[in-house]
C-alpha positions as CSV (number, residue, x, y, z in Angstrom):
1,M,-80.9,116.6,30.2
2,I,-79.0,116.3,27.0
3,P,-78.4,119.5,25.3
4,T,-80.3,120.3,22.1
5,E,-77.2,120.4,19.9
6,E,-76.1,117.0,21.0
7,A,-79.6,115.7,20.3
8,S,-79.7,117.2,16.8
9,T,-76.2,115.8,16.1
10,R,-77.3,112.4,17.3
11,R,-80.3,112.5,15.1
12,R,-78.3,113.5,12.1
13,E,-76.0,110.5,12.7
14,I,-79.0,108.2,13.0
15,E,-80.6,109.5,9.9
16,E,-77.3,109.1,8.0
17,K,-77.0,105.5,9.1
18,L,-80.6,104.8,8.2
19,K,-80.0,106.2,4.8
20,Q,-76.9,104.0,4.4
21,E,-78.8,101.0,5.5
22,E,-81.6,101.8,3.0
23,E,-79.1,102.1,0.2
24,T,-77.6,98.8,1.2
25,L,-81.0,97.2,1.3
26,S,-81.8,98.6,-2.1
27,F,-78.5,97.2,-3.5
28,I,-79.2,93.8,-2.1
29,R,-82.7,93.8,-3.6
30,E,-81.2,94.7,-7.0
31,S,-78.6,91.9,-6.6
32,L,-81.3,89.4,-5.8
33,E,-83.3,90.4,-8.8
34,K,-80.2,90.0,-11.0
35,S,-79.5,86.7,-9.4
36,D,-83.0,85.5,-10.0
37,Q,-82.7,86.6,-13.6
38,L,-79.4,84.8,-14.1
39,T,-80.9,81.7,-12.4
40,K,-83.8,81.7,-14.8
41,N,-81.5,82.2,-17.7
42,M,-79.3,79.2,-16.5
43,V,-82.3,77.0,-16.0
44,S,-83.5,77.8,-19.4
45,I,-80.0,77.0,-20.9
46,L,-79.8,73.7,-19.0
47,S,-83.2,72.7,-19.9
48,S,-82.4,73.4,-23.5
49,F,-79.1,71.4,-23.2
50,E,-80.9,68.5,-21.6
51,S,-83.5,68.5,-24.3
52,R,-80.8,68.4,-26.9
53,L,-78.9,65.6,-25.1
54,M,-82.0,63.5,-25.0
55,K,-82.5,64.0,-28.6
56,L,-78.8,63.0,-29.3
57,E,-79.1,60.0,-27.1
58,N,-82.2,58.9,-28.7
59,S,-80.4,59.0,-32.1
60,I,-77.0,57.5,-31.0
61,I,-78.1,54.5,-28.8
62,P,-79.6,52.6,-31.7
63,V,-76.5,53.1,-33.8
64,H,-74.3,51.9,-30.9
65,K,-76.4,48.8,-30.5
66,Q,-76.3,48.0,-34.1
67,T,-72.5,48.5,-34.1
68,E,-72.1,46.2,-31.1
69,N,-74.2,43.6,-32.7
70,L,-72.1,43.8,-35.8
71,Q,-68.9,43.4,-33.9
72,R,-70.3,40.4,-32.0
73,L,-71.3,38.9,-35.3
74,Q,-67.8,39.5,-36.7
75,E,-66.1,37.8,-33.6
76,N,-68.4,34.9,-33.9
77,V,-67.6,34.6,-37.6
78,E,-63.9,34.7,-36.8
79,K,-64.2,32.1,-34.1
80,T,-66.2,29.9,-36.3
81,L,-63.7,30.2,-39.0
82,F,-60.9,29.4,-36.5
83,C,-62.7,26.4,-35.2
84,L,-63.4,25.3,-38.8
85,D,-59.7,25.6,-39.6
86,H,-58.8,23.7,-36.4
87,V,-61.3,20.9,-37.1
88,I,-60.3,20.8,-40.8
89,S,-56.7,20.4,-39.6
90,Y,-57.6,17.2,-37.8
91,Y,-58.8,15.8,-41.1
92,H,-55.4,16.7,-42.7
93,V,-53.3,15.3,-39.8
94,A,-53.1,11.8,-41.3
95,K,-52.0,13.2,-44.7
96,D,-49.5,15.7,-43.2
97,T,-47.8,13.2,-40.8
98,E,-48.0,9.9,-42.7
99,K,-44.7,10.3,-44.5
100,I,-42.7,11.1,-41.4
101,I,-44.5,8.3,-39.4
102,R,-43.8,5.8,-42.3
103,E,-40.1,6.8,-42.4
104,G,-39.6,6.4,-38.7
105,P,-38.0,8.4,-35.9
106,T,-34.4,7.6,-36.6
107,G,-32.4,10.8,-36.8
108,R,-35.3,13.1,-36.1
109,L,-36.9,12.0,-32.9
110,E,-38.2,15.5,-31.8
111,E,-40.0,16.0,-35.1
112,Y,-41.4,12.5,-35.0
113,L,-42.7,13.0,-31.4
114,G,-44.3,16.3,-32.6
115,C,-46.2,14.4,-35.3
116,M,-47.3,11.8,-32.8
117,A,-48.6,14.6,-30.6
118,K,-50.7,15.9,-33.5
119,I,-52.0,12.4,-34.2
120,Q,-52.9,11.9,-30.5
121,K,-54.9,15.1,-30.5
122,A,-56.7,14.1,-33.7
123,V,-57.6,10.7,-32.2
124,E,-59.0,12.5,-29.1
125,Y,-61.0,14.9,-31.2
126,F,-62.7,12.3,-33.3
127,Q,-63.3,10.1,-30.3
128,D,-65.1,13.0,-28.6
129,N,-66.9,14.5,-31.5
130,N,-67.3,12.0,-34.3
131,P,-66.6,8.5,-33.1
132,D,-68.1,6.9,-36.2
133,S,-66.0,8.8,-38.8
134,P,-63.6,6.9,-41.0
135,E,-61.0,9.5,-40.1
136,L,-60.9,8.1,-36.6
137,N,-59.8,4.7,-37.8
138,T,-57.2,6.3,-40.1
139,V,-55.5,8.3,-37.3
140,K,-55.8,5.4,-34.9
141,L,-54.0,3.1,-37.3
142,L,-51.4,5.8,-37.9
143,F,-51.0,6.3,-34.1
144,E,-50.5,2.6,-33.6
145,K,-48.0,2.4,-36.4
146,G,-46.1,5.4,-34.9
147,K,-46.1,3.8,-31.5
148,E,-44.8,0.5,-33.0
149,S,-42.0,2.5,-34.7
150,L,-41.1,4.2,-31.4
151,E,-41.0,0.8,-29.7
152,S,-38.9,-0.6,-32.6
153,E,-36.6,2.5,-32.3
154,F,-36.3,1.9,-28.6
155,R,-35.3,-1.7,-29.2
156,S,-32.9,-0.8,-32.0
157,L,-31.1,1.9,-29.9
158,M,-30.8,-0.5,-27.0
159,T,-29.6,-3.3,-29.1
160,R,-27.1,-1.3,-31.2
161,H,-25.5,0.6,-28.4
162,S,-25.6,-1.9,-25.5
163,K,-22.3,-3.6,-25.3
164,P,-20.6,-5.8,-22.6
165,V,-18.3,-3.9,-20.3
166,P,-14.6,-4.8,-21.1
167,P,-13.0,-7.0,-18.5
168,I,-10.1,-4.5,-18.0
169,L,-12.6,-1.8,-17.1
170,I,-14.4,-4.1,-14.7
171,L,-11.1,-5.0,-13.0
172,D,-10.3,-1.3,-12.7
173,L,-13.8,-0.7,-11.2
174,I,-13.4,-3.5,-8.7
175,S,-10.0,-2.4,-7.6
176,I,-11.0,1.2,-6.7
177,D,-12.2,0.4,-3.2
178,E,-9.3,-1.8,-2.1
179,E,-6.2,-1.6,-4.3
180,M,-5.9,2.0,-5.5
181,E,-3.1,4.0,-4.0
182,T,-4.7,7.1,-5.4
183,Q,-8.4,7.2,-5.8
184,E,-9.6,7.6,-9.4
185,D,-13.2,7.7,-10.7
186,V,-13.9,4.9,-13.0
187,T,-17.3,5.4,-14.5
188,L,-19.2,3.1,-16.8
189,E,-20.9,4.6,-19.9
190,H,-23.3,1.9,-20.9
191,L,-24.9,4.1,-23.6
192,P,-23.6,7.3,-25.4
193,E,-25.1,10.4,-23.9
194,S,-27.1,11.4,-27.0
195,V,-28.5,7.9,-27.4
196,L,-29.4,7.8,-23.7
197,Q,-31.4,11.1,-24.0
198,D,-33.3,9.7,-27.0
199,I,-34.1,6.5,-25.1
200,I,-35.3,8.5,-22.1
201,R,-37.5,10.6,-24.4
202,I,-39.0,7.5,-26.1
203,S,-39.6,5.7,-22.7
204,G,-41.2,8.9,-21.3
205,W,-43.6,9.1,-24.3
206,L,-44.4,5.4,-24.2
207,V,-45.3,5.6,-20.5
208,E,-47.4,8.8,-20.9
209,Y,-49.1,8.2,-24.3
210,G,-48.3,4.7,-25.4
211,R,-49.8,3.1,-22.2
212,N,-47.6,0.1,-23.0
213,Q,-45.1,-1.6,-20.7
214,D,-43.6,-3.9,-23.3
215,F,-40.6,-1.6,-23.8
216,M,-39.7,-2.4,-20.1
217,N,-39.5,-6.1,-20.9
218,V,-37.3,-5.2,-24.0
219,Y,-35.1,-3.1,-21.8
220,Y,-34.5,-5.7,-19.1
221,Q,-34.0,-8.5,-21.6
222,I,-31.3,-6.5,-23.5
223,R,-29.5,-5.2,-20.4
224,S,-29.8,-8.5,-18.7
225,S,-28.0,-10.2,-21.6
226,Q,-25.2,-7.5,-21.6
227,L,-24.8,-7.9,-17.8
228,D,-24.4,-11.6,-18.1
229,R,-22.0,-11.3,-21.1
230,S,-19.9,-8.8,-19.1
231,V,-19.6,-11.2,-16.2
232,K,-18.8,-14.1,-18.5
233,G,-16.3,-12.0,-20.4
234,L,-14.5,-11.3,-17.1
235,K,-14.4,-15.0,-16.4
236,E,-13.1,-15.8,-19.8
237,H,-10.5,-13.1,-19.4
238,F,-9.2,-14.9,-16.3
239,R,-9.0,-18.2,-18.2
240,K,-7.0,-16.8,-21.0
241,N,-4.7,-14.3,-19.2
242,S,-4.2,-15.5,-15.7
243,S,-0.7,-16.5,-14.9
244,S,0.2,-19.7,-12.9
245,S,-0.3,-17.8,-9.7
246,G,-3.8,-16.8,-10.8
247,V,-3.2,-13.1,-10.3
248,P,-4.4,-11.0,-13.3
249,Y,-3.0,-7.6,-14.1
250,S,-4.8,-4.9,-15.8
251,P,-3.1,-3.8,-19.1
252,A,-4.9,-0.5,-18.6
253,V,-2.8,0.1,-15.6
254,Q,0.5,-1.3,-16.9
255,N,0.4,1.0,-19.9
256,K,0.2,4.2,-17.8
257,R,3.1,6.6,-17.6
258,K,5.6,6.1,-14.8
259,D,4.5,9.2,-13.0
260,T,0.9,8.1,-12.9
261,P,-0.3,6.5,-9.7
262,T,-0.6,2.8,-10.4
263,K,-2.5,0.0,-8.9
264,K,-1.3,-3.1,-7.1
265,P,-2.2,-6.4,-8.5
266,I,-5.8,-7.3,-7.9
267,K,-6.0,-9.9,-5.1
268,R,-8.9,-11.9,-3.9
269,P,-9.4,-12.6,-0.2
270,G,-7.1,-15.5,0.8
271,H,-5.1,-15.3,-2.4
272,E,-1.9,-14.5,-0.6
273,H,-2.1,-18.1,0.8
274,D,-2.5,-19.8,-2.6
275,L,1.0,-21.3,-2.6
276,R,0.4,-22.9,0.7
277,V,-3.1,-24.0,-0.3
278,K,-1.7,-25.5,-3.5
279,H,1.1,-27.2,-1.6
280,L,-1.4,-28.7,0.8
281,S,-3.6,-29.8,-2.1
282,D,-0.6,-31.6,-3.7
283,T,0.4,-33.1,-0.4
284,L,-2.9,-34.4,0.6
285,T,-3.8,-35.9,-2.7
286,D,-0.3,-36.6,-4.0
287,K,-1.0,-34.9,-7.3
288,H,1.7,-34.2,-9.8
289,G,2.0,-33.5,-13.5
290,L,-1.4,-33.2,-15.2
291,A,-3.2,-33.4,-11.9
292,A,-1.2,-30.4,-10.6
293,G,-2.1,-28.6,-13.7
294,R,-5.7,-29.2,-13.0
295,D,-5.2,-27.7,-9.6
296,D,-3.8,-24.6,-11.2
297,M,-6.8,-24.4,-13.4
298,L,-9.1,-24.9,-10.4
299,D,-7.3,-22.0,-8.6
300,V,-7.9,-19.8,-11.6
301,E,-11.6,-20.8,-11.6
302,I,-11.9,-19.9,-7.9
303,D,-10.2,-16.6,-8.5
304,A,-12.4,-15.9,-11.5
305,Y,-15.5,-16.7,-9.5
306,I,-14.6,-14.4,-6.6
307,H,-13.9,-11.5,-9.1
308,C,-17.2,-12.3,-10.9
309,V,-19.1,-11.9,-7.7
310,S,-17.5,-8.5,-7.1
311,A,-18.1,-7.6,-10.7
312,F,-21.7,-8.5,-10.5
313,I,-22.2,-6.1,-7.5
314,K,-20.5,-3.2,-9.3
315,L,-22.2,-3.8,-12.6
316,A,-25.6,-4.3,-10.9
317,Q,-25.2,-1.0,-9.1
318,S,-24.3,0.7,-12.4
319,E,-27.3,-0.9,-14.1
320,Y,-29.7,0.3,-11.5
321,Q,-28.4,3.9,-11.9
322,L,-29.0,3.6,-15.6
323,L,-32.4,2.1,-15.1
324,T,-33.6,4.9,-12.9
325,E,-33.2,7.3,-15.8
326,I,-35.2,5.3,-18.2
327,I,-37.8,3.2,-16.3
328,P,-40.7,4.9,-14.3
329,E,-40.1,4.9,-10.6
330,H,-43.0,2.5,-9.7
331,H,-41.6,-0.1,-12.2
332,Q,-37.9,0.2,-11.3
333,K,-37.6,-2.5,-8.6
334,K,-39.5,-5.1,-10.6
335,T,-37.6,-4.4,-13.8
336,F,-34.3,-4.4,-12.0
337,D,-35.2,-7.8,-10.4
338,S,-35.9,-9.2,-13.8
339,L,-32.7,-7.7,-15.2
340,I,-30.3,-9.3,-12.8
341,Q,-31.9,-12.7,-12.7
342,E,-30.0,-14.4,-15.5
343,S,-26.5,-13.2,-14.3
344,L,-27.4,-13.8,-10.6
345,D,-28.7,-17.3,-11.4
346,N,-25.6,-18.2,-13.3
347,L,-23.4,-17.1,-10.4
348,M,-25.5,-19.1,-7.9
349,I,-25.4,-22.2,-10.2
350,E,-21.6,-21.9,-10.5
351,G,-21.4,-21.6,-6.7
352,D,-23.6,-24.7,-6.3
353,N,-21.3,-26.5,-8.8
354,I,-18.3,-25.6,-6.6
355,V,-20.2,-26.9,-3.6
356,S,-21.2,-30.1,-5.4
357,A,-17.6,-30.7,-6.6
358,A,-16.4,-30.2,-3.0
359,R,-18.9,-32.7,-1.7
360,K,-17.8,-35.3,-4.3
361,A,-14.1,-34.6,-3.4
362,I,-14.9,-35.0,0.3
363,M,-16.6,-38.4,-0.4
364,R,-13.2,-39.4,-2.0
365,H,-11.5,-38.2,1.2
366,D,-9.8,-35.4,-0.9
367,Y,-10.1,-32.8,1.9
368,S,-8.1,-30.2,0.1
369,A,-11.3,-29.5,-1.8
370,V,-12.7,-27.7,1.2
371,L,-10.0,-25.1,0.7
372,T,-11.7,-24.0,-2.5
373,I,-14.8,-23.1,-0.4
374,F,-13.0,-21.1,2.2
375,P,-11.9,-18.1,0.1
376,I,-15.2,-18.1,-1.8
377,L,-17.3,-18.2,1.4
378,K,-15.1,-15.6,3.0
379,H,-15.6,-13.3,0.0
380,L,-19.3,-13.9,-0.2
381,K,-19.8,-13.1,3.5
382,Q,-17.7,-9.9,3.1
383,T,-19.7,-8.7,0.2
384,K,-23.1,-9.8,1.6
385,P,-23.9,-6.2,2.9
386,E,-23.3,-4.8,-0.6
387,F,-25.3,-7.6,-2.1
388,D,-28.2,-6.8,0.3
389,Q,-28.0,-3.2,-0.6
390,V,-28.0,-3.9,-4.3
391,L,-30.9,-6.3,-4.0
392,Q,-33.0,-4.0,-1.8
393,G,-36.6,-3.9,-3.1
394,T,-36.3,-7.1,-5.2
395,A,-38.4,-10.2,-4.6
396,A,-37.7,-12.3,-1.5
397,S,-36.7,-15.2,-3.7
398,T,-34.0,-13.1,-5.2
399,K,-32.7,-11.8,-1.9
400,N,-32.5,-15.4,-0.5
401,K,-30.3,-16.8,-3.2
402,L,-27.0,-15.6,-1.7
403,P,-27.8,-16.6,1.9
404,S,-28.8,-20.0,0.6
405,L,-25.5,-20.4,-1.2
406,I,-23.6,-19.3,2.0
407,T,-25.6,-21.7,4.1
408,S,-24.8,-24.5,1.6
409,M,-21.1,-23.7,1.6
410,E,-21.0,-23.5,5.4
411,T,-22.8,-26.9,5.7
412,T,-20.4,-28.5,3.2
413,G,-17.4,-27.0,4.8
414,A,-18.5,-28.1,8.3
415,K,-19.0,-31.6,7.0
416,A,-15.5,-31.6,5.4
417,L,-14.0,-30.4,8.7
418,E,-15.7,-33.1,10.7
419,D,-14.9,-35.8,8.1
420,F,-11.2,-34.7,8.1
421,A,-11.1,-35.0,11.9
422,D,-12.6,-38.5,11.7
423,N,-10.2,-39.5,9.0
424,I,-7.2,-38.4,11.1
425,K,-8.5,-40.6,13.9
426,N,-9.3,-43.6,11.7
427,N,-6.3,-43.5,9.3
428,P,-5.3,-47.1,8.9
429,D,-2.1,-48.5,10.5
430,K,-0.3,-50.1,7.5
431,E,3.3,-51.1,7.6
432,Y,4.0,-50.1,4.1
433,N,2.7,-46.6,4.9
434,M,5.1,-46.1,7.9
435,P,8.4,-44.3,7.5
436,K,11.2,-46.8,7.9
437,D,13.5,-44.2,9.6
438,G,10.9,-43.0,12.1
439,T,10.6,-39.6,10.6
440,V,7.5,-37.4,10.7
441,H,4.5,-39.3,9.2
442,E,2.8,-37.9,6.2
443,L,-0.5,-37.8,8.1
444,T,1.0,-35.4,10.7
445,S,2.4,-33.0,8.1
446,N,-0.9,-33.1,6.2
447,A,-2.9,-32.5,9.3
448,I,-0.8,-29.6,10.4
449,L,-0.8,-28.0,7.0
450,F,-4.5,-28.3,6.8
451,L,-4.9,-26.7,10.2
452,Q,-2.6,-23.8,9.3
453,Q,-4.9,-23.0,6.4
454,L,-7.7,-22.4,9.0
455,L,-5.7,-19.6,10.4
456,D,-6.2,-17.6,7.2
457,F,-10.0,-18.1,7.4
458,Q,-10.6,-18.2,11.2
459,E,-14.0,-16.4,11.1
460,T,-15.1,-18.4,8.0
461,A,-14.1,-21.8,9.6
462,G,-15.7,-20.7,12.9
463,A,-18.9,-19.8,11.0
464,M,-18.9,-23.2,9.3
465,L,-18.7,-24.9,12.7
466,A,-21.2,-22.6,14.3
467,S,-23.7,-23.3,11.5
468,Q,-23.9,-26.9,12.8
469,E,-24.5,-25.9,16.4
470,T,-28.0,-26.0,17.8
471,S,-27.3,-24.6,21.2
472,S,-28.5,-21.2,22.3
473,S,-24.9,-19.9,22.3
474,A,-24.7,-20.6,18.5
475,S,-27.8,-18.5,17.9
476,S,-26.0,-15.5,19.5
477,Y,-23.0,-15.9,17.1
478,S,-20.0,-13.8,17.9
479,S,-16.3,-13.7,16.9
480,E,-15.3,-15.0,20.3
481,F,-17.8,-17.9,20.1
482,S,-16.4,-18.7,16.6
483,R,-12.8,-18.6,17.9
484,R,-13.7,-21.0,20.7
485,L,-15.4,-23.4,18.3
486,L,-12.4,-23.4,16.0
487,S,-10.0,-23.9,19.0
488,T,-12.1,-26.9,20.1
489,Y,-12.0,-28.3,16.6
490,I,-8.2,-27.9,16.3
491,C,-7.8,-29.6,19.7
492,K,-10.0,-32.4,18.5
493,V,-7.9,-32.9,15.4
494,L,-4.7,-32.8,17.4
495,G,-6.1,-35.3,19.9
496,N,-7.2,-37.6,17.1
497,L,-3.8,-37.3,15.5
498,Q,-2.1,-38.2,18.7
499,L,-4.2,-41.3,19.2
500,N,-3.6,-42.4,15.7
501,L,0.2,-41.8,16.0
502,L,0.2,-43.9,19.2
503,S,-1.6,-46.7,17.3
504,K,0.8,-46.4,14.3
505,S,3.9,-46.5,16.6
506,K,2.9,-50.0,17.6
507,V,3.6,-51.1,14.0
508,Y,7.4,-50.8,14.8
509,E,8.9,-53.9,16.4
510,D,11.7,-51.9,18.0
511,P,10.4,-49.8,20.9
512,A,13.3,-47.3,20.4
513,L,12.2,-46.7,16.8
514,S,8.7,-46.3,18.0
515,A,9.8,-43.7,20.5
516,I,11.8,-41.8,17.8
517,F,8.8,-41.9,15.6
518,L,6.5,-40.4,18.3
519,H,9.2,-37.9,19.3
520,N,9.6,-36.7,15.7
521,N,5.9,-36.3,15.3
522,Y,5.2,-34.6,18.6
523,N,8.2,-32.3,18.1
524,Y,6.9,-31.4,14.6
525,I,3.5,-30.7,15.9
526,L,4.8,-28.5,18.7
527,K,7.2,-26.6,16.4
528,S,4.5,-26.1,13.8
529,L,2.1,-24.8,16.5
530,E,4.7,-22.4,17.8
531,K,5.7,-21.1,14.4
532,S,2.1,-20.1,13.6
533,E,-0.8,-18.7,15.5
534,L,-2.1,-22.2,16.1
535,I,-0.6,-22.3,19.6
536,Q,-2.6,-19.2,20.6
537,L,-5.7,-20.6,19.1
538,V,-5.3,-24.0,20.8
539,A,-4.7,-22.1,24.1
540,V,-8.2,-20.6,23.9
541,T,-9.6,-23.9,25.1
542,Q,-6.6,-25.9,26.2
543,K,-4.1,-23.8,28.2
544,T,-1.6,-26.7,28.9
545,A,-1.2,-27.9,25.3
546,E,2.3,-26.7,24.9
547,R,3.5,-28.1,28.2
548,S,1.8,-31.4,27.5
549,Y,3.6,-31.8,24.1
550,R,6.9,-31.0,25.8
551,E,6.3,-33.7,28.4
552,H,5.4,-36.2,25.7
553,I,8.6,-35.3,23.8
554,E,10.8,-35.8,27.0
555,Q,9.0,-39.1,27.7
556,Q,9.8,-40.4,24.3
557,I,13.5,-39.4,24.7
558,L,13.6,-41.4,27.9
559,T,12.0,-44.3,26.2
560,Y,14.6,-44.1,23.5
561,Q,17.5,-43.9,26.0
562,R,16.3,-47.1,27.6
563,S,17.3,-48.8,24.3
564,W,20.9,-48.2,25.2
565,L,20.6,-50.1,28.5
566,K,21.3,-53.4,26.8
567,V,24.6,-51.9,25.8
568,T,25.5,-50.1,29.0
569,D,24.3,-52.9,31.2
570,Y,27.4,-54.9,30.1
571,I,29.7,-52.4,31.6
572,S,27.6,-50.9,34.4
573,E,29.2,-51.1,37.8
574,R,26.4,-53.1,39.4
575,N,27.0,-56.0,37.0
576,L,30.8,-56.1,37.3
577,P,32.6,-58.9,39.2
578,V,34.4,-58.0,42.4
579,F,38.1,-58.9,42.7
580,Q,41.0,-57.9,44.9
581,P,43.7,-55.7,43.3
582,G,47.0,-57.4,42.8
583,V,45.4,-60.8,43.0
584,K,45.6,-63.0,39.9
585,L,42.3,-63.3,38.1
586,K,40.7,-66.6,37.8
587,D,39.7,-67.9,34.4
588,R,36.0,-67.4,35.2
589,E,36.7,-63.7,36.1
590,R,38.8,-63.2,33.0
591,Q,36.0,-64.7,30.9
592,V,33.4,-62.4,32.5
593,I,35.5,-59.3,31.7
594,K,35.9,-60.6,28.1
595,E,32.2,-61.1,27.8
596,R,31.5,-57.6,29.1
597,F,33.9,-56.0,26.6
598,K,32.6,-58.1,23.8
599,G,28.9,-57.5,24.7
600,F,29.5,-53.8,24.8
601,N,31.4,-53.7,21.6
602,D,28.8,-55.8,19.7
603,G,25.9,-53.9,21.2
604,L,27.5,-50.5,20.4
605,E,28.2,-51.5,16.8
606,E,24.8,-53.0,16.3
607,L,22.9,-49.9,17.7
608,C,25.0,-47.5,15.8
609,K,24.5,-49.4,12.6
610,I,20.7,-49.6,13.1
611,Q,20.1,-46.1,14.5
612,K,22.4,-44.4,12.0
613,A,19.6,-45.1,9.5
614,W,17.0,-43.5,11.7
615,A,16.0,-39.8,11.3
616,I,15.4,-36.9,13.6
617,P,14.7,-34.0,11.2
618,D,15.0,-31.3,13.9
619,M,18.7,-30.5,14.2
620,E,18.3,-29.0,17.7
621,Q,16.6,-32.2,19.0
622,R,19.0,-34.4,17.1
623,D,22.0,-32.8,18.7
624,K,20.3,-32.8,22.1
625,I,19.6,-36.5,22.0
626,R,23.0,-37.4,20.6
627,Q,24.8,-35.3,23.3
628,A,22.7,-36.7,26.1
629,Q,23.3,-40.3,24.9
630,R,27.0,-39.6,24.3
631,N,27.5,-38.3,27.8
632,I,25.7,-41.2,29.4
633,V,27.6,-43.9,27.4
634,Q,31.0,-42.2,27.6
635,E,30.7,-41.8,31.4
636,I,29.9,-45.4,32.0
637,Y,32.4,-46.7,29.4
638,A,35.2,-44.4,30.8
639,A,34.6,-45.8,34.3
640,F,34.6,-49.3,33.0
641,L,37.7,-48.8,30.9
642,N,39.5,-47.1,33.7
643,R,38.8,-50.1,35.9
644,Y,39.6,-52.9,33.6
645,G,41.7,-51.3,30.8
646,N,44.9,-52.2,32.6
647,V,43.8,-55.5,34.1
648,P,45.6,-58.5,32.4
649,F,42.4,-60.4,31.5
650,T,43.6,-61.3,28.0
651,K,46.8,-61.8,25.9
652,N,45.1,-59.8,23.1
653,P,43.7,-56.6,24.7
654,E,43.1,-54.9,21.3
655,K,40.6,-57.7,20.5
656,Y,38.4,-56.6,23.4
657,I,39.3,-53.0,24.0
658,K,38.4,-51.9,20.5
659,Y,37.4,-48.3,21.1
660,R,38.7,-45.4,23.1
661,V,36.2,-43.2,25.0
662,E,36.5,-40.5,22.3
663,Q,35.8,-43.1,19.6
664,V,32.6,-44.2,21.3
665,G,31.5,-40.6,21.4
666,E,32.3,-40.1,17.7
667,M,30.2,-43.2,16.9
668,I,27.3,-41.9,18.8
669,E,27.6,-38.5,17.1
670,K,27.0,-40.3,13.8
671,L,23.6,-41.5,14.9
672,F,20.6,-40.4,12.8
673,D,22.8,-39.5,9.9
674,T,22.9,-41.8,6.8
675,S,25.5,-39.6,5.2
676,A,28.0,-40.1,8.0
């Protein structure tokens, strides 16, 4: 059991806690009552505030709506006023811009284009909103007048500032690729930069707003004329300033300071052979004086034509660069095609005239005319890749003009080559046309000179011959095939020449002179072949040509030597009488010896007199033939003289023994020498 004191103590503690809890509960109740009161007060305040807000809202919202409506009305009024001003401005455009449009765009292009933009907008407005208004017609007429003024300004700028390119500048431009020791940029300024920019602006406007392509026709007509004048100016420059060699020099280069890298003289392909070509032309046609002067002029014309072709390419390239800045892209190729037609046609016509002149000359058997085609054809074929690049995108008829001219030249050249070969074969045997001294015939020298020219244009001549081939090998044309064709042709000419020379040699009554004639011609042919590359070209198809000519030469020397048999037969041992030494000669034997001496003397004198007038131009061959004949005759004569010189066959030995052995040799040494 718990003691009483502890129980009372425990009770007191419980009562105290209970009292504390009651006090706490009482405090909480009071707090709740206060909180309720505060809540009621707050609700009352909020209710009052809400009521006031509703009253305020009910009074403000109508005012706000009225204000918003007023602002909207104000904006509408402002927009309406702006639109009215904008519309009214269209009615004033004609008046505001008429003066500027009437005065034209010269000197104030940007301002003028600004006015045209205003007129364009006015036209669009009236078309969309009031198509029946008189103002539409007014601005339309003003727009058309403005467009015409722009087109007129375009034409005026192009006409005033487009000028032919000076020949000196063209020559400098052509020479950059091949002749410059130090590369320099030579640019063509067809139009001043400020003018070019104005033209570009006008063309851009006409394309975008003018909807008119007439200005493109104006452009190509003006530029086409200047291109043609530039090329013709270069040709005229050659006519006036070319020297007799036909090589023009550029004053622009000559006037440079000494320390400035200079250019070499401008050359055309094949020009380094002009002197030989001219010599052949004079030789083949026997032209002198005025005719030779015409040949010089022809050479200048050829040189000018070749340079004009190169000039056309360079100028056309430059024209296309200019055109791309002015003409819209989808019209550039067509406009360029039209632009170059006049100049290109003139070049082709001139080329056709050269071909026609060559054909007429060939009909007259003036085969030197084909030489005018060779350098031109060579140059045309060399420049064809550039031509094709320049004409890329043009019409097929334009692209085919150069190939047609090349084909025409190849056909004409091939015809000339074949006719020349036939003429060599069929050249008539006329006595008056034969050299009296048996020297080289004019036909031989002409033929060799002509063939030597082919060396300078091997590919060109080969292409000419290949153009006439119909075999499958011709279709797969190559440089080796061309070389074989040319070799075959040269062998054909040489074969025809040999046959003709054999025929001509029969004109001579003296077989010895005939042999000398053939010897001289064969030797000339062989030496000429060896001095040039002709021998290598001939060897392509005829390996034994050189050996064959040497055999022919030796054969003719043997034939010539047989002419001396009628002299040496008098004193040859097989024809001498036999007698016993110390035995007195009979009259018949003495007479035989006298006849032998006399026959030898007369024959020697006669042959030396005749053959002294003959000619062997080749000193080496002349000395060789003399020496061989001298040795033969001296040996036989020495033996004869040794045998009969001391025989008493006559009382007057000096009458029959007229020459010592040395004198006979000296007489033979004077053969083939009219000055001896």
